C-alpha positions in Angstrom: -73.0 73.8 -69.1 -75.4 71.1 -70.4 -74.8 72.4 -74.0 -71.1 72.0 -73.6 -71.6 68.5 -72.2 -73.7 67.5 -75.2 -71.2 69.2 -77.6 -68.3 67.2 -76.0 -70.2 63.9 -76.3 -71.1 64.7 -79.9 -67.6 65.6 -80.8 -66.2 62.3 -79.5 -69.0 60.1 -80.6 -69.4 61.4 -84.2 -65.7 61.4 -84.8 -65.0 58.0 -83.1 -62.5 59.8 -80.9 -60.1 62.6 -81.7 -57.2 60.8 -83.4 -56.4 58.7 -86.5 -53.3 57.3 -88.2 -52.5 59.0 -91.5 -49.8 58.0 -94.0 -46.8 60.3 -94.9 -46.2 58.6 -98.2 -48.4 57.5 -101.1 -49.4 53.9 -101.8 -50.8 53.9 -105.3 -48.8 51.4 -107.2 -46.7 48.2 -107.0 -43.6 50.3 -106.9 -44.9 52.3 -103.9 -45.8 49.0 -102.2 -42.4 47.5 -102.8 -40.6 50.6 -101.3 -42.8 50.9 -98.3 -43.0 47.2 -97.5 -41.6 44.0 -98.9 -39.0 43.7 -100.3 -37.2 47.1 -100.0 -38.3 47.8 -96.5 -35.5 45.4 -95.6 -32.9 48.1 -96.4 -33.7 50.5 -93.5 -34.0 47.4 -91.3 -30.4 46.4 -92.1 -29.2 50.0 -91.6 -30.8 50.1 -88.1 -29.4 46.6 -87.3 -25.9 47.9 -88.1 -26.4 51.1 -86.0 -29.5 51.2 -83.7 -29.3 55.0 -83.5 -30.4 55.1 -87.1 -33.9 54.2 -86.0 -34.3 57.9 -85.4 -33.5 58.6 -89.1 -35.6 55.9 -90.7 -38.7 55.6 -88.5 -41.5 57.4 -86.7 -39.5 57.1 -83.4 -37.9 60.5 -84.2 -41.2 62.3 -83.6 -43.3 59.8 -81.5 -44.3 60.1 -77.9 -46.4 57.6 -75.9 -49.1 59.1 -73.6 -49.5 56.4 -71.0 -51.9 56.1 -68.0 -53.4 53.5 -65.7 -56.4 55.7 -65.1 -55.9 56.0 -61.4 -56.0 59.8 -61.1 -58.0 61.2 -64.0 -58.8 64.9 -63.9 -61.2 65.4 -61.0 -62.7 62.0 -61.5 -60.2 59.9 -59.6 -59.6 56.2 -60.2 -62.0 55.6 -63.2 -60.0 52.9 -64.9 -58.1 52.6 -68.2 -61.0 52.6 -70.6 -62.6 55.7 -69.1 -59.2 57.5 -69.1 -58.8 56.9 -72.9 -60.5 60.2 -74.0 -58.1 62.2 -71.9 -55.1 60.4 -73.3 -56.4 61.0 -76.8 -56.9 64.7 -75.9 -53.3 64.9 -74.6 -52.0 63.4 -77.8 -54.1 65.9 -79.8 -52.4 68.7 -77.9 -48.9 67.4 -78.7 -49.8 67.5 -82.3 -51.6 70.9 -82.3 -49.0 72.8 -80.3 -45.7 71.1 -81.4 -46.5 68.9 -84.4 -45.5 65.8 -82.3 -47.1 62.5 -83.1 -48.4 61.0 -79.8 -50.1 57.7 -79.2 -52.5 57.1 -76.3 -52.0 54.0 -74.3 -54.0 52.9 -71.2 -52.8 50.1 -69.0 -54.9 47.8 -66.8 -53.5 46.8 -63.4 -52.3 48.3 -60.1 -48.8 46.8 -60.0 -45.9 49.3 -60.2 -43.6 46.5 -61.3 -45.9 45.4 -64.1 -46.4 49.0 -65.3 -42.7 49.7 -65.4 -42.0 46.5 -67.1 -44.6 47.1 -69.8 -43.4 50.6 -70.6 -39.8 49.4 -70.7 -40.8 46.8 -73.3 -42.7 49.3 -75.4 -40.0 52.0 -75.2 -38.1 51.0 -78.3 -41.0 52.3 -80.4 -41.0 55.8 -78.9 -38.8 58.9 -78.8 -40.3 59.9 -75.5 -42.7 58.8 -72.7 -45.4 61.1 -71.2 -46.9 59.6 -68.1 -50.4 60.8 -67.4 -53.0 60.6 -64.6 -51.2 58.2 -62.4 -52.0 58.5 -58.7 -49.5 59.6 -56.1 -47.4 58.3 -54.5 -46.8 55.5 -57.0 -46.4 58.0 -59.8 -43.1 59.1 -58.3 -41.7 55.6 -58.1 -42.9 54.7 -61.7 -41.2 57.8 -63.2 -38.0 57.4 -61.3 -37.6 53.7 -62.2 -38.4 54.4 -65.9 -35.9 57.3 -66.0 -33.2 54.9 -64.7 -34.1 52.2 -67.2 -34.6 54.1 -70.4 -32.5 56.3 -72.6 -35.4 58.4 -73.8 -37.2 61.3 -72.1 -39.7 60.2 -69.4 -41.9 63.0 -68.1 -44.9 62.9 -65.7 -46.8 65.9 -66.8 -49.1 66.1 -63.8 -45.9 66.7 -61.8 -43.6 68.7 -63.9 -45.8 70.4 -66.4 -47.7 72.1 -63.6 -44.4 72.9 -61.8 -42.8 74.5 -64.9 -45.7 76.8 -65.6 -46.1 77.7 -62.0 -42.4 78.6 -61.9 -42.8 80.7 -65.0 -45.7 82.6 -63.5 -43.8 83.1 -60.2 -40.8 84.5 -62.0 -42.9 87.3 -63.5 -45.0 87.9 -60.4 -41.8 88.4 -58.3 -40.6 91.0 -60.8 -43.8 92.9 -60.3 -43.6 92.9 -56.5 -39.8 93.3 -56.5 -38.9 90.2 -54.5 -36.3 87.5 -55.1 -36.2 83.7 -54.8 -33.7 83.5 -51.9 -35.8 85.9 -49.8 -39.4 84.8 -50.3 -41.3 82.4 -48.1 -43.5 80.0 -50.1 -46.4 77.8 -48.9 -47.5 75.0 -51.1 -50.8 73.4 -50.2 -51.2 69.9 -51.5 -48.7 67.1 -51.3 -49.7 65.1 -54.4 -47.9 64.9 -57.7 -48.0 68.6 -58.6 -47.3 69.8 -55.1 -44.2 67.7 -54.6 -42.8 68.6 -58.0 -43.4 72.3 -57.4 -41.4 72.2 -54.2 -38.6 70.3 -55.9 -38.4 72.8 -58.8 -38.5 75.8 -56.5 -35.7 74.4 -54.4 -33.6 73.9 -57.6 -33.9 77.7 -58.4 -32.8 78.8 -55.0 -36.0 79.2 -53.0 -34.8 78.6 -49.4 -38.0 78.9 -47.4 -40.8 76.5 -48.3 -43.5 74.9 -46.3 -45.6 72.0 -47.7 -49.1 71.4 -46.2 -51.3 68.4 -46.7 -54.6 67.3 -45.2 -52.8 66.5 -41.9 -51.2 69.9 -41.6 -47.7 71.2 -42.1 -45.0 68.7 -43.1 -42.0 68.7 -40.8 -39.1 66.3 -40.1 -40.3 63.8 -37.5 -44.0 64.0 -38.3 -45.4 60.5 -38.1 -49.1 60.9 -39.2 -50.0 60.6 -42.9 -46.4 60.3 -44.1 -44.9 58.3 -46.9 -41.3 58.2 -48.2 -41.8 61.1 -50.6 -43.3 63.3 -47.9 -40.5 62.4 -45.5 -37.9 63.4 -48.2 -39.7 66.8 -48.6 -40.0 67.3 -44.9 -36.2 67.0 -44.6 -35.7 69.6 -47.4 -38.2 72.2 -46.3 -39.7 73.9 -43.2 -36.3 74.6 -41.6 -38.0 76.3 -38.7 -40.0 73.2 -38.0 -43.2 75.1 -37.9 -46.3 73.1 -37.0 -50.0 73.6 -37.3 -52.3 74.0 -40.3 -52.5 76.1 -43.4 -53.2 79.3 -41.4 -50.1 78.9 -39.3 -48.0 78.1 -42.4 -49.1 81.3 -44.1 -48.0 83.6 -41.3 -45.5 86.0 -43.0 -45.5 84.1 -46.3 -45.0 85.8 -49.6 -46.4 83.2 -51.9 -49.3 80.7 -51.7 -49.4 77.9 -54.3 -52.5 75.7 -54.0 -52.8 72.3 -55.7 -55.3 71.0 -53.2 -59.1 71.6 -52.8 -61.5 74.4 -53.6 -62.3 76.9 -50.8 -59.5 76.0 -48.5 -57.9 79.5 -48.5 -59.7 82.4 -46.8 -59.3 86.1 -46.8 -58.2 86.0 -43.2 -55.4 83.7 -44.1 -54.2 86.0 -46.8 -54.3 88.9 -44.3 -51.6 87.0 -42.2 -49.2 86.9 -45.2 -46.5 89.4 -46.0 -47.1 92.6 -48.0 -48.2 92.2 -51.6 -48.6 88.4 -51.5 -48.8 86.3 -54.6 -51.7 83.7 -54.8 -51.7 80.8 -57.2 -54.9 79.0 -56.4 -54.8 76.1 -58.9 -57.5 73.7 -57.8 -60.1 73.0 -60.4 -62.9 73.6 -61.1 -63.2 75.6 -57.8 -59.9 77.2 -56.8 -58.7 77.4 -53.2 -60.0 81.0 -53.2 -61.8 82.9 -56.0 -59.6 85.6 -57.6 -62.0 88.4 -56.6 -61.7 87.4 -53.0 -58.0 87.1 -53.1 -57.6 90.5 -54.6 -60.0 92.0 -52.1 -57.9 90.5 -49.3 -54.7 92.3 -50.6 -53.2 89.9 -53.1 -50.9 91.6 -55.6 -51.0 88.9 -58.2 -53.5 86.0 -58.6 -53.3 83.0 -60.9 -55.7 80.0 -61.2 -56.0 76.9 -63.2 -59.1 78.3 -65.0 -59.4 79.7 -68.5 -62.0 82.3 -67.5 -59.6 84.2 -65.3 -56.3 85.9 -66.1 -53.0 84.1 -65.4 -54.0 80.6 -66.1 -51.4 78.0 -65.1 -51.9 75.7 -68.0 -49.6 72.7 -68.6 -50.0 73.0 -72.4 -47.6 76.0 -72.1 -44.9 73.5 -71.2 -45.1 70.0 -72.4 -45.4 70.4 -76.2 -42.4 72.7 -76.5 -40.4 70.7 -73.9 -40.8 67.4 -75.8 -40.3 69.2 -79.2 -36.9 70.4 -78.0 -36.0 67.1 -76.4 -36.9 65.1 -79.5 -35.1 67.5 -81.9 -31.7 66.9 -80.1 -32.6 63.2 -79.3 -32.2 63.8 -75.6 -31.8 60.8 -73.3 -33.7 62.4 -70.4 -35.4 65.5 -69.2 -33.4 67.0 -66.3 -33.9 69.9 -63.9 -32.0 72.4 -66.0 -34.2 71.6 -69.0 -37.3 72.2 -66.8 -36.0 75.5 -65.5 -35.0 76.5 -69.0 -38.6 75.8 -70.1 -40.0 77.9 -67.3 -37.7 80.9 -68.0 -38.5 80.7 -71.7 -42.3 81.0 -70.9 -41.7 83.8 -68.5 -39.5 85.8 -70.9 -42.2 85.9 -73.5 -43.7 88.8 -71.5 -41.2 91.7 -71.5 -40.9 93.8 -68.3 -42.8 96.7 -69.8 -45.8 94.4 -70.6 -46.1 92.8 -67.2 -49.3 93.5 -65.3 -50.9 91.9 -62.2 -53.3 90.2 -64.6 -50.7 89.2 -67.2 -47.8 87.3 -65.8 -48.4 84.1 -67.8 -48.8 84.1 -71.6 -51.7 82.5 -73.5 -51.4 78.9 -74.6 -52.4 80.2 -78.1 -49.4 82.6 -78.2 -47.6 81.1 -81.2 -44.2 81.9 -79.7 -44.6 79.6 -76.7 -43.8 76.1 -78.1 -40.9 77.4 -80.3 -39.4 79.4 -77.4 -39.7 76.4 -75.0 -38.3 74.0 -77.6 -35.3 76.3 -78.2 -34.5 76.7 -74.5 -34.9 73.0 -73.7 -32.8 71.9 -76.6 -30.0 74.3 -75.6 -30.1 73.1 -72.0 -30.0 69.5 -73.1 -26.9 70.1 -75.2 -25.3 72.2 -72.4 -25.9 69.4 -69.8 -24.7 66.6 -72.1 -27.9 64.6 -72.5 -28.4 65.4 -76.2 -27.5 62.7 -78.7 -27.0 65.2 -81.5 -26.4 68.9 -81.7 -28.7 71.3 -83.5 -28.9 75.1 -83.7 -31.5 76.2 -81.1 -32.5 79.1 -83.4 -33.2 76.5 -86.2 -35.3 74.6 -83.7 -37.3 77.7 -83.0 -37.9 78.5 -86.6 -38.8 74.9 -87.5 -41.2 74.5 -84.6 -42.9 77.8 -85.4 -43.3 76.9 -89.1 -44.5 73.4 -88.7 -47.2 74.4 -86.2 -48.3 77.4 -88.3 -48.7 75.1 -91.3 -50.7 72.6 -89.3 -53.1 75.3 -88.0 -53.5 76.9 -91.4 -54.4 73.5 -92.8 -57.1 73.1 -90.1 -58.4 76.6 -90.8 -58.8 75.8 -94.4 -61.2 73.0 -93.6 -62.8 74.2 -90.4 -66.2 74.9 -92.2 -66.6 71.2 -93.0 -67.8 70.4 -89.5 -67.4 67.1 -87.6 -67.3 63.7 -89.3 -70.8 62.5 -90.0 -72.0 59.0 -89.2 -71.1 56.4 -91.9 -73.8 56.1 -94.6 -75.4 52.7 -95.2 -74.1 51.1 -98.4 -76.7 50.0 -101.0 -78.0 46.5 -101.2 -75.2 44.1 -102.1 -72.6 46.0 -99.9 -70.9 48.0 -102.6 -71.2 51.6 -103.8 -71.7 52.3 -107.5 -68.4 53.2 -109.0 -66.4 52.0 -106.0 -62.7 52.5 -106.5 -59.7 52.3 -104.2 -58.8 55.6 -102.4 -56.2 57.5 -104.4 -56.3 58.5 -108.1 -59.8 58.0 -109.3 -61.0 56.8 -105.9 -63.2 58.6 -103.5 -64.7 58.4 -100.1 -68.5 57.6 -100.4 -69.2 60.0 -97.6 -67.9 63.0 -99.6 -64.8 65.0 -100.0 -62.9 65.6 -96.8 -65.2 63.5 -94.7 -62.3 61.6 -93.2 -60.5 64.7 -92.0 -61.0 65.4 -88.3 -60.6 69.0 -87.4 -60.6 69.5 -83.7 -59.2 72.7 -82.3 -56.0 72.9 -80.3 -57.9 72.5 -77.1 -59.8 69.4 -78.1 -63.3 70.9 -77.7 -64.4 72.2 -81.1 -63.9 72.1 -84.8 -61.5 75.0 -85.3 -59.2 77.5 -83.6 -61.0 80.5 -82.2 -61.0 83.3 -84.8 -59.0 85.6 -82.5 -56.4 83.0 -82.1 -55.9 82.0 -85.7 -52.6 83.1 -87.4 -54.3 85.6 -89.7 -55.7 87.5 -86.7 -52.3 88.9 -86.1 -52.4 90.6 -89.5 -49.2 89.1 -90.6 -47.9 85.7 -91.8 -44.4 86.5 -90.4 -43.1 84.8 -87.3 -43.8 86.8 -84.1 -41.0 88.7 -82.6 -39.6 88.0 -79.1 -41.6 91.0 -77.8 -44.6 90.5 -75.6 -48.1 89.7 -76.8 -51.3 90.7 -75.0 -53.1 88.1 -72.8 -56.0 86.2 -74.1 -58.0 83.0 -73.2 -56.5 79.6 -72.5 -57.9 76.3 -71.4 -57.0 72.9 -70.0 -56.2 73.9 -66.5 -53.5 72.3 -64.5 -53.8 71.6 -60.8 -53.6 68.7 -58.5 -55.8 67.2 -55.9 -54.2 66.7 -52.4 -53.1 63.2 -52.8 -52.4 63.1 -56.5 -55.5 63.5 -58.6 -55.0 66.2 -61.2 -57.3 69.0 -62.0 
């Protein structure tokens, strides 16, 4: 553990973070300069002024997402402030690039005011094609997202809520196939009424789950409860627990088919599982310690177990959802992300594992399965067009192919340079402040630190300098796109769960 801690610190310190801005076009001559800036940059400006939608054609907006946080609910660290949250936002931006070739920019905001946060994001929004809200404490995260969705005509998505919910739904779809149960008939208990817990309940309701109980630190939510409530919990209480059951987690689990935990480690016991229905499904997503360890859950009779950890099968990992979801939304220039788009993403993830490949330890695909982001992008784009929130139409199959190809090219480029290692510290220039033979970068110019020294090569998970060999494209033995058939399970990372009152993972 200490070795990984030191490796993480070294990765961030020696590279000065995980991101850099790199140009798409050359700047080597006066002609280049005049095209990229004054005077000819005025031409796209005039085009956009005539039709503001052309900003998508002429600028980075077409592929740019803001990753924005106030640092109030960061991983398992809690309210650590904006500066301390910045490495996480950088990491999230890296995942957007690695898994969907989306340019994402990290932004951290100082201040506790919901009004100020919403106003700031609204003013920044013209720059971006989408907004990813991150690590914002509940319950204010719900209000912030709802207000921004009403104000803006670009996708706004709080990943701590919906990313976890989408991947949980994907896993549940496949787990129910294994135990031969259906949404209308199952009884689900969700433990944890923070960002992820509430979003999971809402998404399950949207797909026809009728019997849901939500449990928080005060016990079962029910209409009329007065202790520990807020407007969001009151709304959920009206929509769930039709039998008005009371008590704690043990009482909630009596006769339940599914447990979904986004709360605290160790809160679920074997005795509680024994009170559940036959062949129960357990998704214990608290991190780093799940509500119950998988071995214990299986010993207690669980048919399928998922966690938020990469060292166990069936990892519920947000990175399965948000890159492809934004890729699909950006490609059709969606104005929002609606429930049908989220459900489409979940079904696309689930369908990557064909029925004959399903096993109790394989109901969720690996984050490194190359089909994931393309399949999610295709499904989300199709749902956006079908629900009328797409600004433009684009063939979903073309979106699949384009997403697959652009991510494959990106990973191959990383693989080609993975032996170069992390960026070394800058060398001291000689006396006088200039290097012998100094020349501008470009033709005849060079970086005094050596060829390739400026190229950062973190892996897709943000914790290394290259994709694991088993996960690299050539490991499959073919450069062709994978088929829609199932692929075997393998490791993932970046777990996705939610502390009781809104702190993620």
